[in-house]
C-alpha positions in Angstrom: -0.1 -0.2 -0.5 0.7 3.9 -0.2 2.9 5.9 2.3 -0.3 8.3 1.5 -3.9 8.3 1.1 -3.1 9.8 -2.5 -6.4 7.5 -4.2 -9.8 9.1 -4.6 -12.9 7.3 -5.0 -15.1 9.9 -6.8 -19.1 9.1 -6.5 -22.0 11.4 -8.3 -25.0 11.2 -5.2 -27.9 9.8 -6.8 -26.5 11.1 -10.1 -29.8 10.0 -12.9 -32.0 11.3 -10.4 -29.9 14.9 -9.3 -29.6 15.1 -13.3 -33.3 14.9 -13.5 -33.9 17.2 -10.4 -31.3 19.7 -12.1 -33.4 19.7 -15.3 -36.9 19.8 -14.0 -37.3 22.9 -10.9 -40.6 21.6 -10.3 -39.2 18.2 -8.9 -36.4 20.1 -6.9 -36.5 18.3 -3.2 -39.3 16.2 -3.9 -38.9 12.3 -4.7 -37.6 11.2 -7.9 -37.0 7.7 -9.0 -35.4 6.7 -12.5 -36.0 3.5 -14.5 -38.4 1.2 -16.0 -41.5 2.9 -15.0 -43.8 0.0 -16.2 -45.2 -2.4 -13.9 -42.4 -5.1 -14.6 -39.8 -1.8 -14.3 -36.5 -1.4 -12.0 -35.6 1.4 -10.2 -31.9 2.5 -11.9 -31.9 5.3 -9.3 -33.9 7.1 -6.4 -33.5 10.5 -4.9 -32.7 11.1 -1.3 -36.2 12.4 -0.8 -37.6 8.8 -2.2 -34.7 6.8 -0.2 -36.3 7.9 2.9 -39.5 6.1 2.0 -37.1 3.1 1.4 -36.9 3.1 -2.1 -33.6 1.9 -3.8 -31.5 0.6 -6.6 -32.7 -2.6 -8.2 -36.1 -2.7 -6.5 -38.9 -3.3 -8.6 -40.9 -0.5 -9.8 -44.0 -1.6 -8.5 -42.5 -2.1 -5.0 -41.5 1.3 -5.0 -44.6 2.7 -6.1 -46.2 1.0 -3.1 -43.9 2.7 -0.9 -43.4 5.9 -2.2 -46.7 6.7 -4.6 -46.2 10.5 -4.7 -42.9 10.4 -6.3 -42.3 11.1 -9.5 -41.2 8.1 -11.9 -39.1 8.8 -14.7 -37.7 6.9 -17.9 -34.1 7.4 -18.5 -31.8 9.9 -20.7 -28.8 8.6 -21.4 -27.3 11.3 -23.8 -27.8 13.6 -20.9 -26.8 11.7 -18.3 -23.5 10.8 -20.6 -23.2 14.1 -21.5 -23.0 15.3 -17.5 -20.7 12.2 -16.7 -18.2 13.8 -19.6 -17.9 17.5 -17.7 -17.3 15.8 -14.4 -14.3 13.1 -15.6 -13.2 16.2 -17.4 -12.8 17.9 -13.7 -11.1 14.4 -12.6 -8.5 14.3 -15.4 -7.9 18.3 -14.9 -6.7 17.5 -11.2 -4.9 13.9 -12.7 -3.8 12.7 -15.6 -4.5 9.2 -14.1 -8.8 8.9 -14.1 -10.3 5.4 -13.8 -13.8 5.6 -15.0 -16.2 2.5 -13.1 -19.6 3.7 -14.4 -21.1 7.3 -15.8 -21.4 8.2 -12.4 -18.1 7.2 -10.3 -14.2 6.8 -10.8 -10.8 6.6 -9.1 -8.4 9.4 -9.5 -4.7 8.6 -8.9 -2.8 11.8 -7.3 0.4 10.8 -7.3 0.3 10.6 -11.2 -0.2 14.2 -11.3 3.1 14.9 -9.5 1.8 15.4 -5.7 3.5 13.6 -2.8 3.6 13.3 0.8 0.2 14.1 1.0 -1.5 14.5 4.0 -5.0 14.1 5.3 -5.8 18.1 5.6 -4.1 18.4 1.8 -6.3 15.6 0.1 -9.3 17.0 2.1 -8.8 20.5 0.4 -7.9 18.8 -2.9 -11.2 16.8 -2.3 -13.5 19.8 -1.5 -11.6 21.6 -4.5 -12.6 18.9 -7.3 -16.5 18.9 -5.6 -16.7 22.5 -6.1 -15.1 22.1 -9.7 -18.0 19.3 -10.2 -20.4 21.1 -9.0 -19.9 24.3 -11.1 -19.6 22.4 -14.3 -22.5 20.3 -14.3 -24.5 23.2 -12.5 -25.7 21.8 -8.9 -24.5 18.3 -9.1 -22.7 16.9 -5.5 -20.0 13.9 -4.9 -19.2 12.1 -2.3 -15.1 11.6 -2.3 -13.1 9.0 0.0 -9.5 8.4 0.2 -6.7 6.2 1.0 -3.8 4.6 0.3 -5.7 2.2 -1.7 -9.0 1.4 -4.2 -10.8 -0.8 -1.7 -9.8 1.9 1.2 -10.8 5.0 -1.0 -14.1 3.0 -2.2 -15.4 1.7 1.0 -14.9 5.9 2.6 -16.9 7.1 0.3 -19.5 5.8 1.4 -19.7 6.5 4.6 -20.2 10.6 4.6 -23.4 10.9 1.6 -24.4 12.8 0.0 -21.8 15.4 -0.5 -19.2 14.5 2.0 -15.7 13.7 1.8 -14.0 11.0 4.1 -10.0 10.1 4.2 -8.7 7.3 6.0 -5.1 8.5 7.7 -2.5 5.6 6.7 -1.6 2.9 8.9 -5.2 2.9 10.1 -7.0 0.7 7.4 -7.3 -2.4 9.1 -8.6 -0.7 12.3 -11.0 1.7 10.0 -12.5 -1.7 8.4 -12.7 -3.6 11.6 -16.6 -2.9 12.8 -17.6 -3.5 9.9 -20.0 -6.0 8.3 -18.3 -8.0 6.6 -20.0 -7.8 3.2 -18.2 -4.6 2.9 -15.1 -6.4 1.5 -15.7 -7.1 -2.3 -16.5 -11.0 -3.2 -18.5 -11.2 0.1 -21.8 -11.7 -1.1 -25.0 -13.2 0.8 -23.5 -16.5 0.0 -20.2 -16.2 1.0 -21.5 -14.3 4.3 -23.7 -17.0 5.3 -20.7 -19.6 5.1 -18.5 -17.0 7.4 -21.5 -16.5 9.7 -21.4 -20.2 10.1 -17.7 -19.6 11.1 -18.6 -17.2 13.4 -17.8 -14.5 11.1 -19.9 -11.7 10.6 -17.4 -8.0 10.9 -14.0 -7.7 9.0 -13.0 -7.7 13.0 -13.6 -11.3 13.2 -12.4 -11.9 9.5 -9.1 -10.5 10.3 -9.1 -12.7 13.1 -9.4 -15.6 11.1 -6.4 -17.9 10.2 -6.0 -18.0 6.2 -6.0 -21.5 6.0 -9.9 -21.8 8.0 -10.8 -19.0 5.2 -9.5 -21.2 2.8 -11.7 -24.3 4.4 -14.9 -22.2 4.7 -14.6 -20.0 1.1 -12.2 -22.2 -1.1 -8.2 -21.3 -1.9 -8.3 -18.0 -4.7 -11.2 -16.9 -2.8 -9.8 -17.1 0.7 -6.4 -15.7 0.0 -8.3 -13.0 -1.7 -10.4 -12.1 1.1 -7.5 -12.4 3.8 -5.5 -9.6 2.5 -8.5 -7.5 1.8 -9.7 -7.7 5.3 -6.1 -6.7 6.6 -6.5 -3.7 3.3 -3.6 -5.4 1.9 -4.9 -4.1 -1.7 -2.3 -3.3 -4.2 -4.5 -2.6 -7.4 -3.3 0.3 -9.3 -5.4 2.6 -10.6 -5.7 1.8 -14.5 -7.0 4.6 -17.2 -7.8 2.4 -19.9 -9.0 -1.5 -19.2 -7.8 -3.5 -22.4 -10.8 -5.7 -21.8 -14.0 -4.2 -22.6 -16.5 -7.1 -22.0 -15.6 -10.9 -21.5 -18.3 -13.4 -24.1 -18.5 -16.7 -25.1 -20.2 -17.9 -27.9 -21.3 -20.8 -29.9 -22.3 -21.5 -33.8 -24.0 -24.6 -33.9 -24.3 -27.1 -36.9 -28.4 -27.4 -37.1 -30.7 -24.5 -35.7 -32.0 -25.4 -32.5 -35.6 -24.7 -31.4 -36.1 -26.6 -28.6 -35.8 -23.9 -25.6 -34.9 -26.0 -22.7 -31.8 -27.1 -24.7 -31.0 -23.4 -25.1 -31.7 -22.5 -21.8 -28.9 -25.5 -20.9 -26.5 -24.0 -23.4 -27.0 -20.6 -22.4 -26.2 -21.2 -18.4 -23.0 -23.2 -19.4 -21.9 -20.3 -20.9 -22.9 -18.0 -18.1 -20.5 -20.1 -15.7 -17.8 -20.1 -18.3 -18.0 -16.2 -18.9 -18.2 -15.9 -14.7 -15.2 -18.4 -14.6 -13.3 -16.1 -16.9 -14.1 -12.9 -15.0 -13.2 -14.7 -12.1 -9.3 -15.4 -13.1 -9.0 -12.0 -14.7 -10.3 -10.4 -11.3 -13.1 -9.1 -12.9 -16.8 -8.1 -12.6 -19.4 -6.8 -14.7 -23.0 -5.2 -14.9 -24.0 -5.6 -18.3 -25.0 -9.0 -19.2 -25.9 -9.7 -23.0 -27.8 -12.2 -25.0 -26.7 -12.6 -28.5 -28.7 -14.4 -30.9 -28.3 -15.2 -34.8 -31.7 -16.6 -36.5 -31.9 -18.9 -39.2 -31.7 -16.2 -41.7 -28.8 -14.8 -40.2 -30.3 -11.9 -38.5 -28.6 -10.9 -35.2 -30.4 -9.9 -32.1 -28.6 -8.7 -29.0 -30.7 -8.1 -25.7 -29.2 -7.0 -22.4 -29.7 -6.0 -18.8 -27.7 -3.4 -16.7 -27.5 -4.5 -12.7 -27.0 -1.8 -10.7 -23.6 -2.9 -9.3 -21.0 -5.2 -11.1 -20.6 -9.5 -10.4 -19.0 -11.7 -10.9 -21.9 -14.6 -9.7 -22.6 -17.2 -12.1 -26.1 -17.9 -10.8 -26.9 -14.3 -11.6 -25.4 -13.9 -15.0 -27.3 -17.3 -15.5 -30.7 -16.1 -14.1 -30.5 -12.7 -16.2 -29.0 -14.8 -19.6 -32.2 -16.8 -19.2 -34.8 -14.3 -18.8 -33.2 -12.1 -21.7 -33.3 -15.7 -24.1 -36.4 -16.5 -22.5 -37.8 -13.3 -23.8 -36.7 -13.8 -27.1 -38.3 -15.3 -30.6 -36.3 -18.6 -31.3 -39.8 -20.4 -33.4 -37.5 -20.0 -36.6 -34.5 -21.5 -34.9 -31.4 -20.3 -33.8 -27.4 -20.5 -35.1 -25.6 -19.2 -32.8 -26.0 -18.1 -29.1 -23.8 -16.3 -27.0 -23.6 -14.6 -23.5 -21.3 -12.1 -22.5 -20.6 -9.2 -19.5 -19.2 -5.9 -20.3 -19.2 -2.6 -18.1 -16.2 -3.9 -16.2 -14.8 -3.3 -12.9 -11.8 -4.5 -10.3 -14.5 -4.9 -7.7 -17.4 -7.2 -6.9 -21.5 -5.9 -5.1 -21.8 -9.7 -5.3 -24.6 -8.6 -1.8 -26.2 -6.7 -4.7 -29.6 -9.1 -4.8 -31.0 -11.6 -2.9 -32.0 -14.6 -5.1 -35.6 -13.0 -5.2 -34.4 -9.8 -6.4 -32.1 -11.0 -9.2 -34.8 -12.7 -10.9 -37.1 -9.6 -10.5 -34.2 -7.5 -12.1 -34.4 -9.6 -14.8 -37.9 -8.7 -16.0 -37.2 -5.5 -17.1 -36.1 -6.6 -20.7 -36.0 -4.3 -23.7 -35.4 -5.2 -27.4 -32.2 -3.1 -28.9 -32.1 -0.4 -30.6 -35.5 0.3 -30.5 -38.0 1.4 -27.1 -41.2 0.0 -27.1 -42.5 2.9 -25.1 -41.6 5.0 -28.4 -43.3 2.4 -30.8 -46.4 2.5 -28.7 -47.0 6.5 -28.0 -43.5 8.7 -28.5 -43.6 9.8 -25.8 -42.6 8.7 -22.0 -42.4 10.6 -18.5 -39.4 12.6 -18.0 -39.0 12.6 -22.1 -37.4 16.3 -23.4 -39.9 17.4 -25.9 -40.1 20.9 -27.4 -43.8 22.8 -28.7 -43.1 25.5 -31.5 -45.1 28.0 -29.3 -44.7 27.0 -26.0 -41.0 26.1 -25.9 -38.7 23.4 -24.4 -40.2 21.1 -21.8 -40.8 17.4 -20.6 -43.7 14.8 -20.6 -45.3 14.5 -17.4 -47.8 11.9 -18.0 -49.0 9.9 -21.2 -52.2 8.1 -22.3 -55.3 7.6 -23.9 -53.8 9.5 -27.1 -52.8 12.7 -25.2 -49.3 14.0 -23.7 -49.0 16.5 -20.7 -46.0 18.0 -21.0 -44.6 20.6 -18.2 -42.7 23.1 -19.7 -39.7 24.4 -17.8 -35.8 24.2 -18.4 -32.9 23.9 -15.9 -32.1 27.8 -16.4 -36.0 28.6 -15.9 -38.5 28.6 -12.6 -41.1 25.7 -12.2 -43.4 25.9 -15.4 -47.1 25.4 -16.4 -48.4 21.8 -17.6 -50.3 22.0 -20.3 -52.1 18.4 -22.2 -52.0 17.7 -25.9 -53.0 14.9 -28.7 -49.8 12.6 -29.1 -49.8 13.2 -33.1 -49.8 17.4 -32.3 -47.6 18.7 -35.3 -46.4 21.1 -32.6 -45.3 19.0 -30.2 -42.0 16.7 -31.1 -39.3 15.1 -29.0 -35.9 17.2 -28.4 -32.9 15.9 -30.6 -30.0 15.5 -28.9 -26.8 14.8 -30.0 -25.5 11.7 -28.0 -21.5 12.8 -26.8 -20.6 8.9 -27.5 -20.1 8.6 -31.2 -21.2 4.8 -30.4 -23.4 4.7 -27.3 -23.3 1.9 -24.9 -26.9 0.1 -26.0 -26.7 -2.1 -23.2 -26.6 0.8 -20.8 -29.5 2.1 -23.2 -31.8 -0.9 -22.4 -30.9 -1.3 -18.9 -33.4 1.0 -17.7 -35.1 2.2 -20.9 -39.6 2.8 -20.0 -40.8 -0.4 -21.1 -44.6 -1.6 -20.7 -45.1 1.4 -18.9 -48.7 3.0 -17.8 -49.3 3.8 -21.1 -52.5 3.0 -20.9 -53.3 4.7 -18.0 -55.7 8.1 -17.7 -53.4 11.1 -18.5 -54.4 14.5 -17.2 -57.4 16.0 -18.8 -56.8 19.7 -18.0 -55.3 22.2 -20.7 -53.8 23.7 -17.9 -52.9 21.9 -14.6 -51.3 23.2 -11.4 -47.3 23.6 -12.0 -46.7 24.2 -8.0 -45.0 19.8 -7.6 -45.3 16.7 -8.9 -47.0 15.3 -6.6 -50.4 16.7 -8.7 -49.2 14.5 -11.3 -51.8 12.4 -13.2 -52.2 8.9 -12.3 -50.3 7.3 -15.8 -47.2 10.4 -15.1 -44.6 11.3 -13.0 -46.7 10.5 -9.7 -49.1 7.6 -10.0 -51.2 6.4 -7.3 -52.7 9.7 -5.9 
């Protein structure tokens, strides 16, 4: 490990929801939930106001609505998130040439790469405060939480301890003491199954894990896993910050001699592929957030379906379950000549405790064909989407249904605006066309939480001028379902 706390982990607070609140003044200070907005949707991000009601990432949208019916439920706008993310990454790269993005909303920063040496805790706290201020300025008010330490492990754990908008710097030499009182699941790779095995051995906290002999730990969880956990428990983590990963994805695919139409056989083959992918991830000490299933049909057309988890995993059970759901929702009637399973959005940390068994199955329900969004095929609009009217200007979709679309006319630079309702075929109302900052956008991210079979058939507001006071007054089919 290093002699000074020169590794930062920067994590934007409730990123997707914060961007929506920034761009939609009427939602500021109110519960906002971003993700799949239909009955089979999955929450991608919940604002801190929504989290007070128990809403969290990877929860089904149905459960989120039951816990917080007055929240604004919005589809995703990845082109806006990417643009904002690039502004944040630019601020990090202005601080250090060595930045390792983990996702759109978090990254490691290596201060040593910028020539800074012998940094004290106070030095790093001041640097983190300056970086947070730069991010706030560059993004129009978004906040970030920063953790710092002598290793990536310590920095990442520290960034979670004072959310939102906090800074935690762990002094060198105190890492093992810092970890000791925490639950053992804070260690990367300790998911529910491993935690249960450790609990049977009397290990519930990191302090318990630190007291366990390495050979006993190996007996409990296996050789490779046991050795790794033994090192991480005492914060022995020497992984470098890497700006660019050579490995973008890990995948396995096979072409069959004859076209396969037996769904049970294809599921079994997919399960084996998922386990092979997981083995490769584990061997490379990588994990990934996006599971993709690729099928080539009898007529040589190729289809790709993806689902993005809220955190990375290398668990073959999670990968297999998601892949199975993706395959189950595919049309194989004409026969499949090629099948592939892959994992991308890679990281060198694991969040296996992201899902319980039932939650992983539930999460895999929000599946969307690429590149089209079924919600847009139905009406052309979904809650949260940017639109522009030739008379009223720019706004966002507040609700839709029964051939109507309700729009709140406001932007990040305006006060909370009025709400008006139009026919979905109104020629004066169009979707706002944005240029995606990525020339080759990650379609798997687009598929992860795109609004699928949402509440399109529920009634929209019939008032041409609804009150503009709050999202809590939205129509049942719109951002605040349940009134």
